[in-house]
N, C-alpha and C positions, 0 to 999 in steps of 0.2 A: 504494500500500500504506500509506504513511504517513498519507494523507488518510483512508483507511478506518479505521485504528487510532485516529486522532484523533476521527473521528465516533463510533466506538464508545465512546471514553472520555467524550465529551460526553453521549451517551445514558445511559451508566452513572451519571455524576455527576448528571444530571438526575433519574434514577430514585431515587437515594439521597436527593436533596433533597426530592422529593415524598413519599418514604416516611415522613418525620418532620415533624411540625408542632408548633408551640408557640404558644399564645395567652395574652395577658395581658389580664385583665379586672379590674374593680373597681367600687366604689361609694363615693360620698361624699354623706352626708345631713346637713344642718345646719339649725338653726332654733330655735324657741322651745319650751320644755317647762316644765310646772308640775306639781308633785307635792304630795300631802297624805297623809302616812303617820303613823299614830298621833297625829293632831291637829297635826302639825308641817308647815308649808307651806314650799315652796321653789320658785323659778321663775327663769328666765333663759335666755339663749342657750346652746346646747350642741351638741356633735357627737353625732349618733346612730350613724353608721357611717362609718368611714374604712378601707376594706379593699381589698386587692389579691390576686389569685390567678393563679398561673401553672399552666397545664395543658399537658402535652406528651404527644403520642401518636405511636406508631411502628407502621407496618405491617411486621410481621415475615415476611409471606408465608405461604402455606398457610392463609390464613384466620385467622391469629393477629394480635392487636393488643395492644400494651402502652400503658398510660396511667398518668401520674403527676401528682399535684397537690400544690402547696405554696401556702399562703395566709398572709397577715399581716393583723392588724387594728391599730387604734390608730395610724394613720399620719398623724395631724394634727400640727401644728407643735409643740405642747407635750405630745404624747402619747408614751408608750413603746411602740413597736411590739412586738406579741406574736404568737406563732405561733397559727395556727388549724388547720383541717383539713389533714392531709397523708396521702396514701395512694398506693399503686401497685396496678395491676390488670393481669390478663392475661385476654383474652377470645378465644374461638374457638368452634368448633362444639360443644365440650363444655360451654359455658357461660362463666361469669366467676368468676375467683378474685380477691379483693381483700383488701388488708391495710393497716393504718396506724393513725394516731392521729387521732380525730375527736371532735366534740361530739355527744353523744347526747341527744335530747329524749324526750318521753313516748311517742313512737311512734304518736301519733294524728294525724299531720299531714294525712292524707287526709280527716280529718273537718273540716278548716279551709280550704276553698277561698276564694278572694278575698283581698283585702288584709287582713293581720292585724297585731295588736300583741300579742305573746305574753303569756300569763298564767303562764309558768313562773316559779317562785319567788314567785308571788303566790297562785294558787289551787292548782295542782299543783306537784310537786317541781321544784327547779331543775335545769337541764341539767347533765350531767356529762361530763367528758373520759374517753374510753375508748381502749384499745388492742384491736384486733380483727383477726380473719381470717374471711372469709366466702366462701361458694360460692353462686352463683345459677345455676340450670339454664337451658338454652335453653328456648324456648317449648314447653310440653307440649301445648298447644292454643292456638288464637288468643287472645292476650292473657293466657295463664296461665303463670306460672312458679312454681318452688318453690326454697327455699334453706335454708341452715343457716349459723349464725355462732357464733363463740366469742369471748367478751369476757374479757380477762385481768383478774386481780385488780388492785386499786389503790384510790385514794380513791373513795368512793361518795357519791352524794347531794349533791355540791357541785361547782361548776365550777372546782376548783383541783387542781393536781397532774396529772401525766400517768399515774400509776399504773403498770401493767405489773407484771412479776415483781419489780421493785424497789419496788413500792408497798407499801401497808400490809398486813402479814401478817394483820391483823384483818379484812380484806375477803375476798371469795371470787369466783372466776370464775363464768361462766354460759354456757349453751348455749341457742341459740334456733333453732327451726324455723319457717319461714314459708311461706305461700302468698299470691301476689299476682296480682290480676286487673285488667286495664285494657283494655277494648274497648268501642267504642260510647260510650254516655253514662255508663258505670259505671267507677269506679276504686275498688278495695277491697284490703284486706290483712288477713290473720289470722295471728297468731303465738303461739307458746307458748314460755315460757322456764323453765328449771330451773337453780337455782344449785347448784354442784357440791361445796361444802364445808359443807353444812348440818349444824349441830350440832357442828362441830369446836371444840375447846376454845379455840383462839386466835382464832376468828371472833367478834368482839365489836362491830364497827362496821357490819356488814351481816348482818342476820338474815333476809334475803329467802329464801323457800323456792321458790315457783313463781308464775308470772304468765301470764295470757293477755290478749290485746288484739285488738280488731277495730275497724276504722275504714274509712270509705268516703264517697264522694260521688256524687251523681247529677246529671247535667247536663240541665236542662230546656230549655236554649237560652239564654234571657235570664237565667235564674237557676240556681244550683246549691244543692243541699241536702246537708249533711254530718252524719254521726252517728259517734260513737266511744264505745267502752267499754273500760275497763281494770279488771282485778281482780288484786291482788297479795296473796298469803298469805305470812305470816312464820312463822319457827320459834317465835316467842313465842306463837303462837295468834291474833294480831291480823290483820285484813284491811284493805287500803286499796282504795277503789273510786273511779274517775273516770268522769264522763259528760261528753261534749262534743256540742253541737248548734250547727250553723252554717247561716246562709242568706247567700248572696252573689249579687250582681246587677251587671250592667253596663248603663250608659245612655250610649251614644256613647263619649266619652273618659273617662267617670267609672266607676270600679269601687268597689263597696261590699262590706263583709263584717261581719256581726254574729255574734258567737259567745257562747254561754252555757255556763259550765262549773261543775261541782260536784266537789269532792274530799272524800271521806269517809275520814279517817285514823283507823281504830279508833274510830269513833263521833264524832269531832270533825270537823265539816263546815266547809268553806270554799266560798263561792259567789262568782261574779263574772261579769262580761261584758266584752267588748272590741268596740269599734266602730272599724273601719278604713275610711278613704276615700282614694282616689287619683285625681287628675285628671291624665291623661297629656297633657303638652304635646308629646311625641313618643314614639318607641319607647324612648328612653333617659332622658328627663327628665320628672319629675312633681312635682306638689305633693301632699304626703302629710299626712294628719291622723289623729289617733287619740284615743280616749277609752277608758279602762278603769277599772273599779271592782271592788273585792273586799272581802269581810268574812269573818272567821273567827268561829265560834261563841264567844261570850263576850267578843269584842272590844268596846270602848266606842265605837269610831268605824268608819265605812266609809272605807277607803283609796281613793285615786283618783290618776289621772295623765292629763294631756292633752298633746298636742304638735301643732305645725303647722310643717312643714319643707319644704325644697326638696331633691330627690334627683336625682342624675345617675349613671347607670351607663355604663361604657365597656368 
C-alpha cells in the first residue's frame, strides 16, 4: 500500500513538473557602427543588442495554457538594464487573451521579410511603449484569425514612459480590429484603429483620429516579396501615409533583405532604404551587416548609418 501511494505521489509530482516550463533566451550583438546625421559623423565599436527574456508556460488542463514573458535589455557591462516587453496570456479553444506592456512598431512588419535594420525614427515614426489587452480568435478557416485590442492612454509617438491610466491625460486610448492570414506562401494582416477620445479638450499630444494598415509577404521559394501601406487621419485634418516595399532572398547560409520606405506626414515626405545581410555560421551565431539611408524633404544632407557585427542568440 505504501509503495502504491509512493508511486502515485511520484507520478503526480512528475505531472506537475511537466505541466510548467520556463525558458531563458537572449541575444548579444556587438561590432562596428558608423553614422552620419545632419552632416555630423561618428563611428566606433558598440553594442547593438544585449537582451534576455524569460518565458514561462503552464498547462492548466482542459485545453487551457497560460504564458508569461519578462525581458530586459541593456545588459552589457556599462549599461543600465531596462525593462522590455512583459505580458501574460491565456489560450484555449476560445482563442487567446493577452495583456501587458510592450513596444509597438508601425504594424507593417509582415511587409519586411528577411534581415532588417529598422527605419523607425528615421523614415516613419519611432516605436512607442504601450499598455494593452487583446483577444485573438481561434482559426476561423485554415490560416485565418481575427482579433481586437485596446491600447491604454499614455505617452505617444516616443519610446519613453510606460503610459497607462497614469500616463499623460493629453493622450487618448485606441481600439483596433484585425484580420490575419498565414497559409501556404502568403502571410498578411489588415487592421483598423479608432482613437476613443477624439476632440476632447484635454487631448493635446495625440490628435490621431483613425488609421488602417495592410501588410503582407509572398514566399516565392528562394525569395520573398513584401508590401505594406498605412494611412493615419488626424483630428486636425492632416493625413500621414506610409508605403513599404521589400525583397528578401537566401543563398545557402546568406540571407539578404532590401527595403524601401516613404512616409508622407501632411505633405512633408521622408524617403529611405535599408539593406540587411546575415551570414549564418550556425543556427545561433551570425555575422550581420547593415546599411540604411534616409532624407526628409528640405533637409540639406542625406543621413546614413552602417554596421558590421557578430551576433549570438541563446
